Backbone as numpy.savetxt, mean C-alpha at the origin, in Angstrom:
# Nx Ny Nz CAx CAy CAz Cx Cy Cz
1.75 -31.18 -7.43 0.90 -29.99 -7.43 1.79 -28.75 -7.43
1.43 -27.82 -8.30 2.20 -26.58 -8.36 1.81 -25.68 -7.20
2.76 -24.89 -6.76 2.51 -23.97 -5.66 2.52 -22.54 -6.18
1.59 -21.75 -5.69 1.58 -20.33 -5.98 1.94 -19.60 -4.70
2.95 -18.78 -4.76 3.39 -18.05 -3.59 3.08 -16.57 -3.79
2.29 -16.02 -2.88 1.89 -14.63 -3.01 2.43 -13.83 -1.83
3.01 -12.69 -2.11 3.50 -11.80 -1.06 2.77 -10.48 -1.21
2.06 -10.07 -0.16 1.29 -8.84 -0.21 1.86 -7.83 0.78
1.71 -6.56 0.43 2.18 -5.50 1.32 1.24 -4.32 1.22
0.98 -3.72 2.36 0.32 -2.42 2.36 1.44 -1.41 2.21
1.51 -0.77 1.07 2.61 0.13 0.80 2.34 1.49 1.41
3.24 2.44 1.12 3.13 3.76 1.71 1.97 4.52 1.13
0.78 4.20 1.55 -0.40 4.84 1.00 -1.00 5.84 2.00
-0.49 5.81 3.21 -1.07 6.65 4.24 -0.34 7.99 4.23
-0.91 8.98 3.54 -0.21 10.24 3.28 -0.43 11.26 4.38
-0.26 10.87 5.62 -0.38 11.83 6.72 0.88 12.67 6.78
0.73 13.96 6.61 1.89 14.85 6.60 2.63 14.78 7.92
3.93 14.75 7.84 4.86 14.84 8.97 5.00 13.56 9.75
4.07 12.62 9.66 4.27 11.41 10.44 3.80 10.16 9.72
3.91 10.18 8.39 3.55 8.98 7.62 4.70 7.99 7.62
4.36 6.70 7.73 5.35 5.63 7.64 4.72 4.47 6.88
5.56 3.56 6.42 5.06 2.38 5.71 4.64 1.32 6.71
3.38 0.83 6.64 2.94 -0.21 7.57 3.68 -1.51 7.37
3.64 -2.37 8.37 4.26 -3.68 8.27 3.45 -4.57 7.34
4.09 -5.19 6.34 3.34 -6.02 5.40 2.72 -7.22 6.10
1.56 -7.68 5.61 0.99 -8.92 6.12 1.90 -10.09 5.76
1.78 -11.24 6.44 2.64 -12.38 6.12 2.37 -12.92 4.73
3.38 -13.60 4.17 3.22 -14.21 2.85 2.18 -15.31 2.91
1.50 -15.54 1.77 0.49 -16.58 1.70 0.90 -17.58 0.65
0.73 -18.86 0.94 1.04 -19.92 -0.02 -0.22 -20.71 -0.29
-0.56 -20.89 -1.56 -1.76 -21.63 -1.91 -1.42 -22.63 -2.99
-2.28 -23.63 -3.12 -2.07 -24.67 -4.12 -2.92 -24.38 -5.34
-2.30 -24.34 -6.51 -3.03 -24.06 -7.73 -3.78 -25.30 -8.19
-4.82 -25.08 -8.94 -5.58 -26.20 -9.51 -4.72 -26.90 -10.54
-4.77 -28.26 -10.60 -3.95 -28.98 -11.57 -4.31 -28.58 -12.99
-3.28 -28.52 -13.86 -3.51 -28.10 -15.23 -4.39 -29.07 -15.96
-4.47 -30.35 -15.50 -5.24 -31.37 -16.20 -6.69 -31.42 -15.76
-7.13 -30.49 -14.90 -8.48 -30.56 -14.36 -9.54 -30.23 -15.40
-9.19 -29.49 -16.46 -10.17 -29.15 -17.48 -9.98 -30.06 -18.67
-11.06 -30.47 -19.34 -10.95 -31.33 -20.52 -10.17 -30.64 -21.62
-9.40 -31.44 -22.38 -8.61 -30.87 -23.46 -9.52 -30.22 -24.47
-9.11 -29.01 -24.92 -9.85 -28.29 -25.93 -11.06 -27.56 -25.40
-11.34 -27.70 -24.10 -12.51 -27.03 -23.54 -12.23 -25.57 -23.30
-13.16 -24.68 -23.61 -12.99 -23.25 -23.39 -13.58 -22.83 -22.07
-14.32 -23.73 -21.40 -14.97 -23.38 -20.14 -13.92 -23.09 -19.10
-14.16 -22.04 -18.30 -13.24 -21.68 -17.23 -12.11 -20.81 -17.71
-12.05 -20.46 -18.99 -11.00 -19.58 -19.48 -11.26 -18.18 -18.96
-10.23 -17.41 -18.66 -10.40 -16.10 -18.04 -10.77 -15.03 -19.04
-11.33 -13.94 -18.52 -11.46 -12.74 -19.33 -10.17 -11.97 -19.22
-9.96 -11.02 -20.09 -8.76 -10.21 -20.03 -7.53 -11.03 -20.31
-6.42 -10.65 -19.73 -5.19 -11.38 -19.91 -4.15 -10.54 -20.62
-2.89 -10.89 -20.41 -1.79 -10.14 -21.02 -0.93 -11.02 -21.89
-1.24 -12.29 -22.00 -0.37 -13.21 -22.71 0.63 -13.86 -21.80
0.48 -13.65 -20.47 1.44 -14.19 -19.51 1.04 -15.57 -19.01
-0.01 -16.15 -19.62 -0.52 -17.43 -19.14 0.58 -18.50 -19.14
0.68 -19.25 -18.03 1.68 -20.31 -17.91 3.07 -19.82 -17.61
3.23 -18.56 -17.28 4.55 -17.99 -17.08 4.72 -17.48 -15.65
5.96 -17.19 -15.32 6.25 -16.44 -14.10 5.99 -14.97 -14.43
5.24 -14.29 -13.58 4.86 -12.90 -13.85 5.20 -12.03 -12.65
5.01 -10.72 -12.83 5.21 -9.84 -11.68 4.06 -8.83 -11.63
3.88 -8.27 -10.44 2.81 -7.31 -10.20 3.36 -6.17 -9.35
2.90 -4.98 -9.60 3.34 -3.79 -8.87 2.31 -3.44 -7.81
2.55 -3.89 -6.59 1.59 -3.66 -5.51 1.49 -2.18 -5.16
2.53 -1.41 -5.49 2.51 0.01 -5.19 1.38 0.76 -5.85
0.79 0.19 -6.90 -0.31 0.86 -7.60 -1.66 0.56 -6.98
-1.70 -0.40 -6.04 -2.99 -0.81 -5.49 -3.71 0.34 -4.79
-2.97 1.11 -4.00 -3.60 2.15 -3.19 -4.25 3.25 -4.01
-3.73 3.50 -5.22 -4.29 4.55 -6.06 -5.22 4.01 -7.14
-5.03 2.75 -7.55 -5.77 2.24 -8.69 -6.86 1.22 -8.34
-6.74 0.57 -7.19 -7.83 -0.32 -6.77 -8.87 0.55 -6.05
-10.05 0.61 -6.64 -11.06 1.57 -6.19 -11.40 1.43 -4.71
-11.58 0.19 -4.26 -11.95 -0.04 -2.85 -10.90 0.54 -1.91
-9.63 0.31 -2.23 -8.57 0.83 -1.36 -8.49 2.34 -1.41
-8.59 2.91 -2.60 -8.48 4.36 -2.73 -9.57 5.07 -1.94
-10.80 4.56 -2.01 -11.90 5.18 -1.27 -11.62 5.16 0.23
-11.13 4.03 0.73 -10.87 3.90 2.16 -9.70 4.78 2.61
-8.66 4.84 1.79 -7.49 5.64 2.15 -7.81 7.12 2.09
-8.59 7.53 1.09 -9.00 8.93 1.03 -9.83 9.31 2.25
-10.72 8.41 2.66 -11.54 8.68 3.85 -10.68 8.77 5.10
-9.64 7.92 5.18 -8.76 7.94 6.34 -7.97 9.25 6.40
-7.50 9.70 5.24 -6.79 10.98 5.21 -7.69 12.13 5.66
-8.94 12.08 5.25 -9.89 13.10 5.71 -10.10 13.01 7.22
-10.16 11.79 7.71 -10.34 11.56 9.15 -9.21 12.19 9.96
-8.00 12.15 9.40 -6.83 12.66 10.11 -6.45 14.08 9.70
-7.30 14.74 8.94 -6.96 16.08 8.46 -6.71 17.05 9.60
-7.55 17.01 10.63 -7.37 17.95 11.75 -6.06 17.68 12.48
-5.68 16.43 12.61 -4.41 16.11 13.26 -3.23 16.57 12.41
-3.34 16.43 11.10 -2.29 16.91 10.21 -2.09 18.42 10.38
-3.22 19.15 10.42 -3.13 20.60 10.58 -2.56 20.96 11.95
-2.94 20.21 12.97 -2.43 20.46 14.32 -0.91 20.28 14.38
-0.42 19.19 13.79 1.02 18.94 13.76 1.74 20.02 12.96
1.16 20.39 11.81 1.80 21.40 10.97 1.88 22.74 11.70
0.83 23.11 12.42 0.84 24.38 13.16 1.91 24.38 14.23
2.07 23.26 14.94 3.08 23.19 15.98 4.50 23.18 15.38
4.65 22.56 14.23 5.95 22.60 13.55 6.30 24.01 13.12
5.31 24.72 12.60 5.54 26.11 12.19 5.94 26.97 13.38
5.26 26.78 14.50 5.58 27.56 15.70 6.99 27.25 16.19
7.37 25.97 16.15 8.71 25.58 16.57 9.76 26.17 15.65
9.52 26.11 14.35 10.48 26.66 13.40 10.61 28.17 13.55
9.50 28.84 13.83 9.55 30.29 14.04 10.39 30.63 15.27
10.23 29.80 16.32 11.00 30.03 17.54 12.49 29.80 17.29
12.83 28.78 16.53 14.23 28.51 16.21 14.82 29.64 15.38
14.02 30.17 14.45 14.48 31.31 13.65 14.71 32.53 14.54
13.83 32.71 15.49 13.96 33.83 16.43 15.25 33.71 17.24
15.54 32.49 17.68 16.77 32.27 18.45 18.00 32.57 17.60
17.96 32.11 16.35 19.12 32.33 15.47 19.31 33.78 15.10
18.19 34.47 14.85 18.29 35.86 14.38 18.40 36.90 15.49
17.77 36.59 16.64 17.73 37.60 17.70 18.45 37.16 18.96
18.98 35.96 18.96 19.64 35.45 20.17 20.79 36.31 20.64
21.46 36.94 19.69 22.61 37.77 20.05 22.24 39.16 20.53
20.96 39.52 20.44 20.54 40.88 20.82 19.87 40.91 22.18
19.72 39.76 22.83 19.07 39.71 24.14 20.05 39.16 25.17
19.63 39.20 26.41 20.50 38.69 27.47 20.63 37.18 27.38
21.68 36.66 28.00 21.91 35.22 28.00 20.75 34.49 28.67
20.14 35.11 29.67 19.03 34.49 30.38 17.81 34.34 29.47
17.51 35.40 28.72 16.37 35.35 27.80 16.61 34.32 26.70
17.83 34.33 26.17 18.13 33.37 25.11 18.01 31.93 25.63
18.47 31.71 26.86 18.38 30.38 27.46 16.92 29.96 27.63
16.05 30.91 27.98 14.62 30.61 28.11 14.03 30.20 26.76
14.44 30.91 25.71 13.96 30.57 24.38 14.41 29.16 23.97
15.67 28.87 24.28 16.22 27.55 23.93 15.48 26.45 24.68
15.22 26.69 25.97 14.49 25.71 26.76 13.08 25.50 26.21
12.45 26.60 25.81 11.10 26.51 25.26 11.11 25.71 23.95
12.11 25.96 23.12 12.22 25.24 21.85 12.46 23.75 22.09
13.28 23.44 23.08 13.55 22.04 23.40 12.30 21.33 23.86
11.52 21.98 24.73 10.28 21.39 25.22 9.27 21.19 24.08
9.17 22.21 23.21 8.25 22.11 22.08 8.66 20.96 21.15
9.95 20.82 20.92 10.45 19.77 20.04 10.13 18.39 20.60
10.34 18.19 21.90 10.05 16.91 22.53 8.55 16.60 22.47
7.73 17.61 22.77 6.28 17.40 22.77 5.79 17.07 21.36
6.35 17.76 20.36 5.94 17.51 18.98 6.36 16.11 18.53
7.53 15.69 18.93 8.00 14.34 18.57 7.09 13.28 19.17
6.70 13.45 20.43 5.80 12.50 21.07 4.45 12.48 20.37
3.95 13.66 20.00 2.65 13.74 19.34 2.70 13.04 17.99
3.76 13.24 17.23 3.90 12.57 15.94 3.91 11.05 16.11
4.66 10.59 17.12 4.72 9.14 17.37 3.35 8.59 17.74
2.63 9.31 18.60 1.30 8.86 19.02 0.34 8.83 17.84
0.32 9.90 17.06 -0.58 9.96 15.92 -0.20 8.91 14.87
1.09 8.67 14.71 1.51 7.67 13.74 1.03 6.28 14.15
1.14 5.96 15.44 0.66 4.66 15.91 -0.84 4.51 15.68
-1.58 5.58 15.98 -3.02 5.54 15.76 -3.31 5.38 14.27
-2.57 6.13 13.46 -2.79 6.07 12.01 -2.47 4.71 11.43
-1.36 4.11 11.86 -1.01 2.79 11.36 -2.05 1.75 11.76
-2.56 1.86 12.98 -3.58 0.92 13.44 -4.86 1.08 12.62
-5.26 2.32 12.39 -6.47 2.56 11.60 -6.27 2.12 10.15
-5.08 2.36 9.62 -4.79 1.95 8.24 -4.94 0.44 8.08
-4.38 -0.31 9.04 -4.48 -1.77 8.98 -5.93 -2.21 9.12
-6.67 -1.55 10.00 -8.06 -1.93 10.23 -8.90 -1.79 8.96
-8.69 -0.71 8.23 -9.57 -0.46 7.09 -9.08 -1.11 5.80
-7.78 -1.39 5.69 -7.27 -1.93 4.43 -7.07 -3.45 4.46
-6.84 -4.04 5.63 -6.57 -5.47 5.67 -7.71 -6.30 5.09
-8.98 -5.98 5.39 -10.06 -6.76 4.77 -10.03 -6.69 3.24
-9.67 -5.53 2.71 -9.58 -5.40 1.25 -8.41 -6.22 0.72
-7.28 -6.18 1.41 -6.13 -6.96 0.97 -6.42 -8.46 1.03
-7.24 -8.88 1.99 -7.65 -10.28 2.03 -8.44 -10.63 0.77
-9.34 -9.74 0.35 -10.09 -9.95 -0.88 -9.18 -9.95 -2.10
-8.24 -9.01 -2.10 -7.29 -8.92 -3.23 -6.48 -10.22 -3.33
-6.05 -10.74 -2.18 -5.27 -11.97 -2.18 -6.05 -13.14 -2.73
-7.31 -13.26 -2.29 -8.15 -14.35 -2.78 -8.41 -14.20 -4.27
-8.65 -12.96 -4.71 -8.92 -12.71 -6.12 -7.69 -13.03 -6.97
-6.51 -12.69 -6.47 -5.29 -12.96 -7.22 -5.06 -14.46 -7.36
-5.39 -15.21 -6.33 -5.26 -16.67 -6.43 -6.12 -17.21 -7.57
-7.39 -16.76 -7.62 -8.27 -17.21 -8.69 -7.80 -16.71 -10.06
-7.34 -15.49 -10.10 -6.85 -14.90 -11.35 -5.71 -15.74 -11.91
-4.78 -16.13 -11.05 -3.62 -16.90 -11.51 -4.00 -18.34 -11.86
-4.86 -18.94 -11.07 -5.27 -20.32 -11.35 -5.98 -20.40 -12.70
-6.82 -19.43 -12.99 -7.55 -19.43 -14.25 -6.63 -19.25 -15.45
-5.51 -18.56 -15.25 -4.60 -18.27 -16.34 -3.39 -19.21 -16.38
-3.33 -20.13 -15.46 -2.19 -21.04 -15.42 -0.89 -20.36 -15.02
-0.98 -19.24 -14.34 0.22 -18.53 -13.87 0.78 -19.28 -12.67
2.05 -19.60 -12.70 2.62 -20.48 -11.67 3.34 -19.73 -10.56
3.71 -18.46 -10.79 4.40 -17.70 -9.74 4.25 -16.21 -10.01
4.06 -15.44 -8.93 3.94 -13.99 -9.03 5.00 -13.34 -8.15
5.80 -12.47 -8.75 6.76 -11.68 -8.00 6.21 -10.29 -7.77
6.56 -9.67 -6.65 6.24 -8.27 -6.45 7.34 -7.47 -7.14
6.98 -6.72 -8.18 7.96 -6.08 -9.04 8.96 -5.19 -8.32
8.45 -4.30 -7.46 9.34 -3.38 -6.77 10.33 -4.10 -5.88
9.84 -5.06 -5.10 10.72 -5.81 -4.19 11.73 -6.63 -4.97
11.29 -7.21 -6.09 12.20 -8.04 -6.89 13.31 -7.20 -7.51
12.99 -5.99 -7.96 14.01 -5.11 -8.52 14.99 -4.66 -7.45
14.45 -4.30 -6.28 15.32 -3.87 -5.18 16.28 -4.97 -4.77
15.80 -6.20 -4.76 16.62 -7.33 -4.36 17.57 -7.78 -5.46
17.41 -7.21 -6.66 18.29 -7.55 -7.76 17.97 -8.88 -8.41
16.76 -9.39 -8.19 16.41 -10.69 -8.79 15.53 -10.53 -10.02
15.16 -9.28 -10.34 14.41 -9.03 -11.56 15.27 -8.15 -12.46
15.99 -8.78 -13.36 16.91 -8.07 -14.25 16.22 -7.69 -15.54
15.42 -8.59 -16.06 14.68 -8.32 -17.30 13.33 -9.01 -17.22
12.31 -8.35 -17.77 10.98 -8.95 -17.84 10.29 -8.43 -19.09
9.72 -9.34 -19.88 8.96 -8.93 -21.06 7.74 -8.13 -20.61
7.28 -7.24 -21.46 6.18 -6.35 -21.08 4.92 -7.12 -20.70
4.67 -8.24 -21.39 3.44 -8.97 -21.09 3.53 -9.81 -19.83
4.68 -9.77 -19.14 4.78 -10.46 -17.85 4.34 -9.57 -16.69
4.04 -8.30 -16.99 3.52 -7.38 -15.98 2.00 -7.47 -16.00
1.42 -8.06 -14.96 -0.03 -8.26 -14.93 -0.74 -7.18 -14.12
-0.01 -6.16 -13.67 -0.58 -5.17 -12.75 -1.86 -4.55 -13.26
-1.79 -3.92 -14.42 -2.95 -3.18 -14.92 -4.12 -4.11 -15.24
-3.82 -5.26 -15.82 -4.90 -6.19 -16.15 -5.56 -6.73 -14.89
-4.73 -7.06 -13.88 -5.29 -7.57 -12.63 -6.17 -6.52 -11.96
-5.68 -5.28 -11.90 -6.44 -4.21 -11.26 -7.74 -3.97 -12.02
-7.69 -3.99 -13.34 -8.90 -3.80 -14.15 -9.92 -4.89 -13.84
-9.47 -6.14 -13.78 -10.38 -7.25 -13.51 -10.93 -7.17 -12.09
-10.07 -6.78 -11.13 -10.53 -6.69 -9.75 -11.57 -5.58 -9.61
-11.31 -4.42 -10.18 -12.25 -3.31 -10.07 -13.58 -3.63 -10.75
-13.51 -4.38 -11.84 -14.74 -4.77 -12.53 -15.58 -5.70 -11.66
-14.92 -6.61 -10.97 -15.64 -7.57 -10.12 -15.96 -7.02 -8.75
-15.19 -6.03 -8.30 -15.35 -5.48 -6.94 -15.37 -3.96 -7.00
-16.44 -3.37 -7.52 -16.50 -1.90 -7.54 -16.52 -1.35 -6.12
-16.02 -0.15 -5.96 -15.98 0.46 -4.63 -17.38 0.48 -4.03
-17.48 -0.04 -2.79 -18.78 -0.13 -2.11 -19.52 -1.41 -2.40
-18.96 -2.23 -3.29 -19.64 -3.50 -3.62 -19.16 -4.61 -2.75
-19.73 -5.78 -2.92 -19.35 -6.95 -2.14 -18.23 -7.70 -2.79
-17.75 -8.74 -2.12 -16.67 -9.54 -2.66 -17.14 -10.34 -3.85
-16.20 -10.56 -4.76 -16.51 -11.37 -5.94 -15.27 -12.09 -6.39
-15.46 -13.18 -7.09 -14.33 -13.95 -7.62 -14.16 -13.60 -9.10
-12.97 -13.88 -9.67 -12.78 -13.60 -11.10 -13.83 -14.33 -11.94
-14.33 -13.64 -12.95 -15.38 -14.21 -13.79 -14.78 -14.95 -14.97
-15.06 -16.26 -15.10 -14.51 -16.99 -16.24 -15.14 -16.55 -17.54
-14.43 -16.77 -18.65 -14.98 -16.47 -19.97 -16.06 -17.49 -20.30
-17.10 -17.02 -20.95 -18.18 -17.93 -21.35 -17.69 -18.87 -22.44
-18.12 -20.14 -22.43 -17.68 -21.09 -23.46 -18.20 -20.68 -24.83
């Protein structure tokens, strides 16, 4: 039995100003593909819609596009950014105040007494520490909320990708960005990139606000 190994990651989609970080990817998933001999020879039943010509090949996918191009994820991430808009503005205002104080110390520190300058420095130090703690707290909250709202979608995406690959006889999927960074993807034919076709098929079967669906086979 052939094995399909899928690696999923929630990429840097959480665009919270000043305290955005990349969430920890979910664990890798391993599934067993349907045997190639399960369909009768010459039968068109169960053939997939779409496709890039990558059937039966090792392919790659760019997970980095999921957050902007998979409708379900984009809607949820946009809503999360709106949810955190007030916190973003709060952090930005405190950063501006801290930077103004630092500029004041640099530009006017030599024109005041040592005691006054020391007070300004102490105030800047306290502001900097408080702002750092606030960013860390908001980031933890943001990462937790990001996982809460996107993990169910990624579970659907993972299940859909399994069906997508089984229907097309795809035996292995690499994450394009990670493979390039690791130096294991040196060359790939254009039709081995299934990103756009997969996203198109997923969005067609799972419109934003809709329920879960599996890949739709081509009619015989």
